[in-house]
C-alpha positions as CSV (number, residue, x, y, z in Angstrom):
1,M,41.1,-52.8,-34.2
2,A,39.9,-50.9,-31.1
3,P,36.2,-50.7,-30.9
4,S,34.5,-47.4,-31.6
5,T,32.0,-45.9,-29.2
6,A,28.9,-44.8,-30.9
7,P,28.0,-44.1,-34.6
8,T,29.5,-40.8,-35.6
9,A,28.1,-38.0,-37.7
10,V,28.8,-37.7,-41.4
11,P,32.4,-36.4,-41.7
12,A,33.1,-33.0,-42.9
13,V,34.9,-34.2,-46.0
14,A,31.7,-35.7,-47.3
15,S,28.9,-33.4,-48.2
16,V,25.3,-34.6,-48.5
17,S,23.8,-34.1,-52.0
18,A,20.9,-35.5,-54.1
19,R,21.3,-37.8,-57.0
20,P,22.1,-36.5,-60.4
21,A,19.1,-34.5,-61.7
22,A,16.6,-36.3,-63.9
23,G,17.8,-34.5,-67.0
24,D,21.5,-35.2,-66.3
25,R,22.8,-37.5,-68.9
26,R,25.9,-38.3,-66.8
27,R,23.9,-41.0,-64.9
28,W,23.2,-42.9,-68.1
29,Y,26.9,-42.7,-69.1
30,A,27.7,-44.0,-65.6
31,L,25.2,-46.8,-66.1
32,A,26.8,-47.8,-69.4
33,I,30.2,-47.9,-67.7
34,V,29.2,-50.0,-64.7
35,M,27.1,-52.3,-67.0
36,T,30.3,-52.8,-69.1
37,A,32.1,-53.9,-66.0
38,A,29.2,-56.3,-65.1
39,F,29.3,-57.5,-68.8
40,M,33.1,-58.2,-68.5
41,D,32.5,-60.3,-65.4
42,L,29.7,-62.3,-67.0
43,V,31.6,-62.8,-70.2
44,D,34.7,-63.8,-68.4
45,V,32.8,-66.7,-66.7
46,T,31.1,-68.0,-69.8
47,I,34.1,-67.5,-72.0
48,V,36.2,-69.6,-69.7
49,N,33.6,-72.4,-69.6
50,I,33.6,-72.8,-73.4
51,A,37.5,-72.8,-73.6
52,I,38.0,-75.3,-70.8
53,P,38.7,-78.3,-73.0
54,S,41.2,-76.3,-75.0
55,I,42.9,-75.1,-71.8
56,Q,43.1,-78.7,-70.7
57,R,44.7,-79.9,-73.9
58,D,47.1,-77.0,-74.4
59,A,48.2,-76.4,-70.8
60,G,48.1,-80.0,-69.7
61,A,45.7,-79.2,-66.9
62,S,44.1,-82.1,-64.9
63,F,40.4,-82.3,-64.2
64,S,41.0,-81.0,-60.7
65,Q,42.9,-78.0,-62.1
66,I,40.1,-77.4,-64.6
67,Q,37.6,-77.3,-61.7
68,W,39.9,-74.9,-59.9
69,I,40.1,-72.5,-62.9
70,T,36.4,-72.0,-62.5
71,A,35.9,-72.7,-58.8
72,G,39.0,-70.7,-57.7
73,Y,37.5,-67.6,-59.3
74,A,34.1,-68.3,-57.7
75,L,35.7,-68.9,-54.2
76,A,37.7,-65.6,-54.3
77,F,34.7,-63.8,-55.6
78,A,32.3,-65.1,-53.0
79,A,34.8,-64.6,-50.1
80,G,35.4,-61.0,-51.0
81,L,32.1,-59.7,-52.1
82,I,30.7,-58.6,-48.8
83,T,34.0,-56.9,-47.9
84,G,34.0,-55.2,-51.3
85,G,30.5,-53.9,-50.8
86,R,31.3,-52.5,-47.4
87,L,34.6,-50.9,-48.6
88,G,32.5,-49.1,-51.2
89,D,30.2,-47.8,-48.6
90,I,33.1,-46.6,-46.5
91,H,35.7,-45.3,-49.0
92,G,33.4,-44.5,-51.9
93,R,31.8,-46.7,-54.5
94,K,33.4,-45.0,-57.5
95,R,36.9,-45.3,-55.9
96,L,36.4,-49.0,-55.2
97,F,34.9,-49.6,-58.6
98,L,38.0,-48.1,-60.3
99,V,40.4,-50.1,-58.1
100,G,38.5,-53.2,-58.9
101,I,38.4,-52.8,-62.6
102,A,42.1,-51.9,-62.7
103,G,42.9,-55.0,-60.7
104,F,40.6,-57.2,-62.8
105,T,42.3,-56.0,-66.0
106,F,45.8,-56.7,-64.5
107,A,44.7,-60.1,-63.4
108,S,43.3,-60.8,-66.9
109,A,46.7,-60.1,-68.3
110,L,48.3,-62.5,-65.8
111,C,45.8,-65.2,-66.9
112,G,46.6,-64.6,-70.5
113,F,50.3,-64.9,-70.0
114,A,50.2,-67.9,-67.6
115,V,53.0,-70.3,-68.2
116,N,51.4,-73.3,-66.5
117,P,48.1,-74.5,-64.9
118,E,49.2,-73.5,-61.4
119,M,49.8,-69.9,-62.5
120,L,46.5,-69.8,-64.3
121,V,44.7,-71.0,-61.2
122,A,46.4,-68.4,-59.0
123,S,45.7,-65.6,-61.5
124,R,42.1,-66.6,-61.7
125,I,41.9,-66.4,-57.9
126,L,43.3,-62.9,-58.1
127,Q,40.8,-62.1,-60.8
128,G,38.0,-63.2,-58.6
129,A,39.2,-61.1,-55.7
130,M,39.4,-58.0,-57.9
131,A,35.9,-58.7,-59.3
132,A,34.8,-58.8,-55.7
133,L,35.8,-55.2,-55.4
134,M,34.3,-54.2,-58.7
135,V,31.0,-56.0,-59.0
136,P,29.2,-54.9,-55.7
137,Q,29.7,-51.3,-56.7
138,V,27.6,-51.9,-59.9
139,L,24.3,-52.3,-58.1
140,S,25.3,-49.9,-55.4
141,I,26.1,-47.1,-57.9
142,V,22.8,-47.8,-59.7
143,H,20.9,-47.8,-56.3
144,A,22.6,-44.5,-55.3
145,T,22.4,-42.8,-58.8
146,F,18.8,-43.6,-60.0
147,P,15.6,-42.6,-58.3
148,A,13.2,-45.5,-57.3
149,H,10.8,-45.0,-60.2
150,E,13.6,-45.4,-62.7
151,R,15.2,-48.5,-61.2
152,G,12.7,-50.9,-62.7
153,K,13.9,-49.8,-66.2
154,V,17.5,-50.0,-65.1
155,F,17.1,-53.6,-63.7
156,G,15.4,-54.5,-66.9
157,L,18.5,-53.3,-68.8
158,F,20.6,-55.3,-66.3
159,G,18.6,-58.5,-67.2
160,A,19.2,-57.8,-70.9
161,I,23.0,-57.4,-70.1
162,V,22.9,-60.8,-68.3
163,G,21.5,-62.4,-71.5
164,L,23.9,-60.5,-73.7
165,G,26.8,-61.6,-71.6
166,A,25.5,-65.2,-71.7
167,V,25.3,-65.2,-75.5
168,S,28.5,-63.2,-76.1
169,G,30.7,-65.2,-73.8
170,P,30.4,-68.6,-75.5
171,L,30.5,-67.2,-79.0
172,L,33.5,-64.9,-78.3
173,G,35.3,-67.7,-76.5
174,A,34.6,-70.1,-79.3
175,L,35.7,-67.7,-82.0
176,L,38.9,-66.7,-80.1
177,T,39.8,-70.3,-79.4
178,E,39.1,-71.4,-83.0
179,W,41.0,-68.5,-84.6
180,N,44.1,-69.2,-82.5
181,L,45.2,-65.6,-82.9
182,F,49.0,-65.2,-83.2
183,G,49.3,-68.9,-82.1
184,L,48.1,-68.0,-78.6
185,E,45.5,-70.8,-78.4
186,W,43.0,-69.9,-75.6
187,R,44.9,-67.0,-74.2
188,P,43.0,-64.2,-76.1
189,I,39.9,-65.0,-74.0
190,F,41.6,-63.3,-71.1
191,L,43.6,-60.7,-73.1
192,I,40.5,-59.2,-74.6
193,N,39.7,-57.8,-71.2
194,L,42.7,-55.4,-71.4
195,P,41.4,-52.8,-73.9
196,V,37.8,-52.9,-72.5
197,G,39.1,-52.5,-68.9
198,V,41.4,-49.6,-69.7
199,V,38.6,-47.7,-71.5
200,A,36.0,-48.4,-68.7
201,F,38.6,-47.2,-66.1
202,L,39.2,-43.9,-68.0
203,L,35.5,-43.2,-68.6
204,G,34.6,-44.2,-65.1
205,R,36.9,-41.6,-63.7
206,R,35.1,-38.9,-65.6
207,F,31.4,-39.9,-65.5
208,I,30.7,-41.8,-62.3
209,T,29.6,-39.7,-59.4
210,E,31.2,-40.7,-56.1
211,S,28.8,-41.9,-53.4
212,R,29.2,-43.5,-50.0
213,A,27.1,-44.4,-46.9
214,P,25.6,-41.3,-45.2
215,R,27.1,-42.4,-41.8
216,A,30.7,-42.9,-41.1
217,L,31.6,-46.6,-41.1
218,K,34.6,-48.7,-40.2
219,L,35.8,-51.9,-41.9
220,D,35.0,-54.8,-39.6
221,L,38.2,-56.8,-39.9
222,V,37.0,-59.6,-37.6
223,G,33.9,-60.0,-39.7
224,V,36.1,-60.1,-42.9
225,A,38.2,-62.9,-41.3
226,L,35.2,-64.9,-40.2
227,V,33.3,-64.6,-43.5
228,T,36.4,-65.6,-45.5
229,L,37.3,-68.5,-43.1
230,G,33.8,-69.9,-43.1
231,L,33.5,-69.8,-46.9
232,L,36.8,-71.5,-47.4
233,M,36.2,-74.1,-44.8
234,L,32.9,-75.0,-46.6
235,L,33.9,-74.7,-50.2
236,Y,37.5,-75.9,-50.4
237,P,36.9,-79.5,-49.2
238,L,33.7,-79.7,-51.3
239,T,35.6,-78.8,-54.4
240,R,38.6,-81.1,-53.8
241,G,36.7,-83.8,-51.8
242,R,36.3,-86.4,-54.7
243,E,39.9,-85.9,-55.8
244,L,41.3,-86.6,-52.3
245,G,38.9,-89.5,-51.6
246,W,36.6,-87.5,-49.2
247,P,39.0,-87.4,-46.2
248,L,37.7,-87.1,-42.7
249,W,39.2,-83.6,-42.3
250,G,37.1,-82.4,-45.2
251,H,33.9,-83.4,-43.5
252,A,35.1,-81.8,-40.2
253,S,36.0,-78.6,-42.1
254,M,32.5,-78.4,-43.6
255,A,30.9,-79.0,-40.3
256,G,33.2,-76.5,-38.6
257,A,32.1,-73.9,-41.2
258,L,28.6,-73.8,-39.7
259,V,30.2,-73.1,-36.3
260,V,32.2,-70.2,-37.8
261,F,29.0,-68.8,-39.4
262,A,27.2,-69.0,-36.1
263,A,30.1,-67.1,-34.5
264,L,29.9,-64.5,-37.3
265,V,26.2,-63.9,-36.6
266,A,26.8,-63.5,-32.9
267,Y,29.8,-61.2,-33.4
268,E,28.0,-59.0,-36.0
269,R,25.0,-58.6,-33.7
270,R,27.3,-57.3,-30.9
271,K,29.3,-55.2,-33.4
272,G,26.2,-53.5,-34.8
273,A,24.9,-52.7,-31.3
274,R,28.3,-51.3,-30.2
275,D,29.3,-49.0,-33.1
276,G,26.9,-49.5,-36.0
277,S,29.6,-50.7,-38.4
278,P,29.1,-54.5,-38.9
279,L,30.4,-56.1,-42.0
280,V,27.1,-57.9,-42.5
281,E,24.1,-55.7,-41.7
282,L,21.9,-58.2,-40.0
283,S,18.9,-55.8,-39.9
284,L,18.6,-56.4,-43.6
285,F,17.3,-59.9,-42.9
286,R,14.3,-58.4,-41.1
287,V,13.3,-57.1,-44.6
288,K,11.2,-60.1,-45.8
289,S,11.8,-59.6,-49.5
290,F,15.6,-59.4,-48.8
291,A,15.8,-62.5,-46.6
292,A,13.6,-64.7,-48.9
293,G,15.5,-63.4,-52.0
294,I,18.8,-64.3,-50.5
295,A,17.7,-67.9,-50.0
296,V,16.4,-68.1,-53.6
297,Q,19.7,-66.6,-54.9
298,T,21.8,-69.1,-53.1
299,V,19.9,-72.2,-54.4
300,F,19.6,-70.7,-57.9
301,G,23.4,-70.2,-57.9
302,I,23.8,-73.9,-57.2
303,A,21.7,-74.9,-60.2
304,L,23.6,-72.6,-62.5
305,G,27.0,-73.7,-61.2
306,V,26.2,-77.3,-61.9
307,F,24.6,-76.8,-65.3
308,F,27.0,-74.6,-67.1
309,L,30.1,-76.6,-66.3
310,V,28.7,-80.0,-67.1
311,W,27.0,-78.6,-70.2
312,T,30.4,-77.5,-71.6
313,L,32.0,-80.9,-70.8
314,Y,29.1,-82.7,-72.3
315,M,29.2,-81.0,-75.6
316,Q,33.0,-80.7,-76.1
317,T,34.3,-83.8,-74.3
318,G,31.3,-86.1,-74.5
319,L,30.0,-85.3,-77.9
320,G,33.4,-84.2,-79.3
321,W,32.2,-80.9,-80.7
322,S,34.4,-78.0,-81.5
323,P,34.3,-74.8,-79.3
324,L,32.6,-72.9,-82.1
325,R,29.9,-75.5,-82.6
326,A,29.3,-75.6,-78.8
327,G,29.2,-71.8,-78.6
328,L,26.7,-71.5,-81.5
329,T,24.5,-74.2,-79.9
330,G,24.0,-71.9,-76.8
331,V,22.8,-68.9,-78.9
332,P,19.0,-69.8,-78.6
333,F,19.3,-70.1,-74.8
334,S,21.0,-66.7,-74.4
335,I,18.6,-64.9,-76.7
336,A,15.7,-66.4,-74.7
337,V,17.3,-65.3,-71.4
338,S,17.8,-61.7,-72.6
339,T,14.3,-61.3,-74.1
340,A,12.4,-62.8,-71.2
341,A,14.5,-60.8,-68.7
342,G,13.4,-57.5,-70.2
343,L,9.7,-58.5,-70.5
344,S,9.5,-59.9,-66.9
345,V,10.6,-56.6,-65.2
346,Q,8.8,-54.2,-67.5
347,K,5.5,-56.0,-68.3
348,L,4.9,-59.2,-66.3
349,V,6.0,-58.7,-62.7
350,P,4.0,-55.4,-62.3
351,R,0.9,-57.3,-63.3
352,F,1.4,-60.8,-61.9
353,G,4.0,-60.3,-59.1
354,R,5.6,-63.3,-57.5
355,G,3.9,-65.7,-59.9
356,V,6.2,-64.7,-62.7
357,L,9.3,-65.8,-60.7
358,Q,7.6,-69.1,-59.8
359,A,6.6,-69.6,-63.4
360,G,10.2,-69.0,-64.3
361,A,11.4,-71.8,-62.0
362,L,8.8,-74.2,-63.4
363,V,9.5,-73.3,-67.0
364,M,13.3,-73.6,-66.5
365,G,12.8,-77.0,-64.8
366,L,10.6,-78.1,-67.8
367,G,13.4,-77.1,-70.2
368,V,15.9,-79.2,-68.2
369,L,13.6,-82.2,-68.3
370,L,13.1,-81.7,-72.1
371,Y,16.9,-81.6,-72.5
372,L,17.3,-84.8,-70.5
373,A,14.7,-86.5,-72.7
374,E,16.4,-85.3,-75.9
375,S,19.8,-86.4,-74.7
376,Q,18.5,-89.9,-73.8
377,R,16.7,-90.2,-77.1
378,Y,19.5,-89.3,-79.4
379,G,22.6,-90.1,-77.3
380,L,25.9,-89.4,-79.0
381,G,24.1,-88.6,-82.3
382,I,22.2,-85.5,-81.0
383,A,22.4,-82.4,-83.2
384,P,22.4,-78.8,-82.2
385,W,18.9,-78.2,-83.6
386,Q,17.5,-81.0,-81.4
387,M,18.8,-79.0,-78.4
388,A,17.2,-75.7,-79.5
389,L,13.7,-76.2,-78.0
390,P,14.9,-77.3,-74.5
391,L,17.4,-74.5,-74.5
392,V,14.8,-71.9,-75.4
393,V,12.5,-73.1,-72.7
394,M,15.3,-73.1,-70.2
395,G,16.3,-69.6,-71.3
396,V,12.8,-68.2,-71.0
397,G,12.5,-69.6,-67.5
398,M,15.9,-68.2,-66.4
399,G,15.0,-64.8,-67.9
400,L,11.8,-64.7,-65.9
401,I,13.9,-65.1,-62.7
402,V,17.2,-63.2,-63.0
403,A,16.1,-59.6,-63.5
404,P,13.0,-59.3,-61.3
405,L,14.7,-61.3,-58.5
406,T,17.4,-58.7,-58.1
407,D,14.9,-55.9,-58.2
408,A,12.7,-57.6,-55.6
409,V,15.6,-58.3,-53.2
410,L,16.9,-54.7,-53.3
411,S,13.6,-52.7,-53.7
412,E,13.0,-52.3,-49.9
413,V,16.7,-52.0,-48.8
414,P,17.6,-48.6,-47.3
415,R,20.2,-46.7,-49.5
416,E,22.7,-46.4,-46.7
417,H,23.0,-50.2,-46.8
418,A,23.1,-50.5,-50.6
419,G,26.7,-51.7,-50.7
420,S,26.3,-54.2,-47.9
421,A,23.1,-55.6,-49.5
422,S,24.6,-55.7,-53.0
423,G,27.6,-57.5,-51.6
424,L,25.4,-60.1,-49.8
425,I,23.3,-60.7,-52.9
426,N,26.4,-61.3,-55.0
427,T,28.1,-63.3,-52.3
428,V,25.3,-65.8,-51.8
429,Q,24.8,-66.2,-55.5
430,Q,28.6,-66.9,-56.0
431,M,28.6,-69.1,-52.9
432,G,25.8,-71.1,-54.5
433,N,27.7,-71.1,-57.8
434,A,30.9,-72.4,-56.0
435,L,28.8,-75.0,-54.2
436,G,27.4,-76.0,-57.6
437,L,30.9,-76.3,-59.1
438,G,32.0,-78.3,-56.1
439,L,29.0,-80.6,-56.5
440,V,30.1,-81.3,-60.1
441,S,32.6,-83.7,-58.4
442,V,29.6,-85.6,-57.0
443,V,26.8,-85.4,-59.6
444,F,29.0,-85.5,-62.7
445,F,32.5,-86.9,-62.2
446,G,31.2,-89.1,-59.4
447,V,29.4,-91.3,-61.9
448,I,32.4,-91.5,-64.3
449,D,34.8,-94.4,-63.8
450,D,38.6,-93.8,-63.7
451,G,40.8,-95.1,-66.5
452,L,38.3,-94.8,-69.4
453,T,39.4,-95.8,-72.8
454,P,38.9,-93.2,-75.6
455,A,35.9,-95.1,-76.9
456,Q,34.3,-95.1,-73.4
457,V,34.8,-91.3,-72.8
458,G,31.9,-90.1,-74.9
459,P,29.2,-92.5,-73.5
460,A,30.4,-91.9,-70.0
461,F,30.2,-88.1,-70.2
462,V,26.8,-88.3,-71.9
463,N,25.5,-90.5,-69.1
464,A,27.0,-88.2,-66.4
465,F,25.4,-85.2,-68.1
466,Q,22.0,-86.8,-67.9
467,H,22.6,-87.7,-64.2
468,A,23.5,-84.1,-63.5
469,L,20.4,-82.7,-65.3
470,G,18.2,-84.7,-62.9
471,W,19.8,-83.0,-60.0
472,V,19.4,-79.5,-61.6
473,A,15.7,-80.2,-62.2
474,A,15.3,-81.2,-58.5
475,V,17.1,-78.0,-57.4
476,L,14.7,-75.9,-59.5
477,G,11.8,-77.6,-57.8
478,V,13.3,-76.4,-54.4
479,I,13.6,-72.9,-55.8
480,F,9.9,-72.9,-56.8
481,L,9.0,-73.8,-53.2
482,L,11.3,-71.2,-51.7
483,M,9.7,-68.5,-53.8
484,F,6.5,-68.8,-51.7
485,A,8.4,-66.9,-49.1
486,L,8.8,-63.9,-51.4
487,P,6.2,-61.1,-51.1
488,R,3.2,-61.9,-53.3
489,R,3.5,-58.4,-54.8
490,P,7.1,-57.2,-54.6
491,A,7.5,-53.5,-54.1
492,Q,7.2,-51.8,-57.4
493,H,9.1,-48.6,-58.3
494,V,6.5,-46.0,-59.1
495,E,6.6,-42.3,-59.7
496,G,6.6,-40.5,-56.5
497,A,7.7,-43.5,-54.4
498,E,11.1,-42.1,-53.8
499,T,11.8,-42.4,-50.1
500,D,15.5,-43.0,-50.0
501,L,18.0,-41.0,-48.1
502,P,20.3,-38.8,-50.1
503,A,23.7,-40.2,-51.0
504,T,26.9,-38.8,-49.7
505,K,29.0,-37.2,-52.3
506,E,32.7,-36.8,-52.2
507,P,33.9,-33.5,-53.7
508,E,35.3,-34.2,-57.2
509,P,39.0,-33.1,-57.7
510,A,39.4,-30.2,-60.0
511,R,40.4,-31.3,-63.5
């Protein structure tokens, strides 16, 4: 691509306008639609986790393929999120949202009709890529649609959706797998996205207001290539390392990824100075709350990536529980996440600031240690009710973190960079998640011997789960320390604090 000269003015096709008026109900309809999309993404991840043992049995997938069904999605998601956010800034967030949700729905159909594990892995990668177009627009549309004093309430709702997605996914996945609808085994966990996606697409066309960055931008193709290459060089060998015997090329690839990321930073700095259209807006990292929040999001993603996969394998393969029993066991955790997320944003953070997030890390770590103690005490004979207390404690801790962290990271970001910032937030969290999934090969499968007899599988998986929990607790300790870099009092959204620039609105076609 030929370099541009200087930043250009707002093009004539995009007129500057304010957000929807405070009394305009359309913005709440739009919120419901984009939250539905976020809910689909969250449910899709948790629904797949609970169905993994069933997929393994029915489709004949290997442990490596099982990892790739989850990690392939996370890889494609992480690699495309920054690009997806920037494309929304350039071409319109509504437009990219609709493209993403249509593609996500189509990829879900391919997953549901996959004829072998290889097709399922490929379809999951496509699904992750489409989610990378859809998900960054969610926070961008919220940021561009709602005034600052309303965003605290909106992010509180977002936290509740996170909890609802966490509780609905395992339950829905368990029920759909247990019911074996029409003899389709695990396939309905993907096919259920079809009607939801179609409805969200049709309503999104009607109620979401188009917005884009106030300045004309161009897609940074070199930046896209460097981000994608760096992430793949880091995550691919990490995910497949144990299976391949940790070859030398894998270590070289991971080391080379650091060089690629350094080249990306240097290139983006020059690109920003030259034409003001870098893929990664490096100026965002001068915002202390954003830079610190990005570090916390990355490490938090690692903890979640490790825990949720090994938890599923522990309950269904180690303990031999059915998907429904495993799904119901997670209900206390999900309810606790949802409840604490709403309280943290609305009541606690305005009063106690950063301390709420740090308390969340400590409480979640305490829950992990309680779970470890319960698992060691009861072994293979543990019952769901004996897991309830640790899961509630973990859920409260997670809820204290998830919603206010997003709010703190985005609160001081200029609106013209909302898409780029949203893409970065989701990218680092998914990159952390993919790193966590890759580390499952080390902290979980790495302590399981090959060639286990059926009688040895249960004890081996229980022992591996306990080993992995120790790592999760250590990572949460690191998160607690990183949170000292967050502002003591994150910027609060108060009435009259609106200082954002107006969004650019694309004229709606006549209906």
